[in-house]
N, C-alpha and C positions, 0 to 999 in steps of 0.2 A: 574757273580750275580749279579742279577736283585733287588735293591737295593726295587722299590716302592710295589711288592708283601709282601716282609719282614714285610714294614711300615703297607701295611696293616693291616695283621694278627696281628702284635704287636700294634695296635689301638684297635683291637678289645679285648684282651688280657688285656691291661692296663684297658679298661672300664670296663670289668667285674672282674676284680681285686678291683676295687674303686668302685664297685657295691656292692662288698662282704663288705667291711668297711661301709655301710649305717647300719647295723643292730648294729655293736656293738657302732656306733653313736646315733643311737637311744636311745640305754639303757643308754648311757653317759647323755643324755638330762634329762633322768628319775632319774637317780640315784645321791645322798647326793652329792653334791659338795663340801660339807665341810669334806666329810670320811678322805680324806688324804690331810695332808695339802703339799705343791705345787705343786702337781699333777695335771695336768688341760687336763683332754682326751679331753674332747669336742676340744679342741685347738689342741692336737694332731691327731685326724679323720678330723676334720675341714681343716688342710693345708694340710693331706694324699692327702684328697680328691682332694683340688683345684690343690694340682701339679701335681697328676693322671689323673685328666682330663684334664687338659693343656698339657700334653704329649700325652695323649691320641689324643686330638685334630690336632699337630702336626703331629702325625705319621698319623694317618688318611688324610691329606693334603698333606702328601709325599708319600700316597700309592694310591691316587684316580684316575682311570682310569690306573690302573695298568693289566697286564695280567693276567689272573686267574690260569696259569698254575704255579707250581714252582718246582725244582728242589731238588737232594740233598743237595747242596749248602747252597739255599735260608731253607732247612728243620734244618740244622742243625745250622746255624746264628737263625733263631727262636727260635729255643730250647734253644740256649745258652743265646741270648740278653732278653727272657723269663723268664730264670732262674734271671737274673743281674736284671731286671724292678722288678720281686716280690719281690728279696731281699731288695733292696732300698727300694720300696713304702710300704712293711711291715714293715719298719723301722723306719719309721716318726712317725707313731703314737708315739712308745714308745718317740722318742727325744725328740719333741716338746710337749710331754706332762711332759714330766719331770722322767716319770716313772724309763728311764733306758736314765741318760744322755752324756754315750759315744755312740758314732754312731757307732765302731767297736762293742762294745758289743748288740747295738739294733740291726744290721746286724746280728750279730750270733744267737742272739735269735728267728730272724726271721727264717734264713734259718734252725734251730733247729727244728724248728716248720714246716716249708715245707717239711725238709725231714725225720718228724717225729722222730728222734730219740731221743727227751726230753732231751734231754742236756737242761743246761739254767746258766748264768751269774747270776739270782737273788740270791739276797742273799750274794755275793759273791763281793770284791773290791769296797767297798763304795754303792754299789746298794741297794736298796729298799729289804726286804725280797717279798718271792711270797704271803704271807697272808696280807700284808700291801698294796700292789696295790688295787686300784680301779677293783670295779667289771667288767667294760668295757674294761678293759685292759684286765684283766685276761680274757674276751669271745674274745677279739683278738686272745689272747695268745691260747689258747682253735681254735678257727675259721684257723688259721694258720695251725694247727697239722690237721685239719678236712680237708681244702685244699690240703695238702698235700698225705693222703691219700685218696684222692677221686683221686688225680691225678694220682697213682700209680695203684689204680684201673683202671679207662681209660685206661692208656697205656697198662692196659692188655687182655681188654677187645678190642682195639683197632687191636695189634697186632698178639694176637693168632691165630684170623681165618685169615690174612696173613698168619700165617707160615703152 
């Protein structure tokens, strides 16, 4: 398996996923900061963007100058690692903002959004209620569901003509 093409594709995916967090960050900059005590969405989105940009840069450096052709093994690696990256990067705003203090709960919330299942840990186990969260965190939660639904549509648009 060739790692460089996988890294190049993952760098693009990570950059796209970080760009998707700009809209909730802009909303966090405009919303009332005193609305929810102890939850700092700007810190969460800022940390996620910084870590995501760093990961994207490292992956881009690892994948530059690679061959353009990927095979089945590389494709499977890209899909699996993309899910892992999206789950971790999507959970960072929840944890770093203090909206969901537990990392496992935050990853569950992100995966739930990306798979569009709608399951939630909010309101259970000491986590805040959904209606108590800042609007920017709720926007990110909804945005992960939109990205997950968009991913399903893209898979069918790409795979159906191939069949």
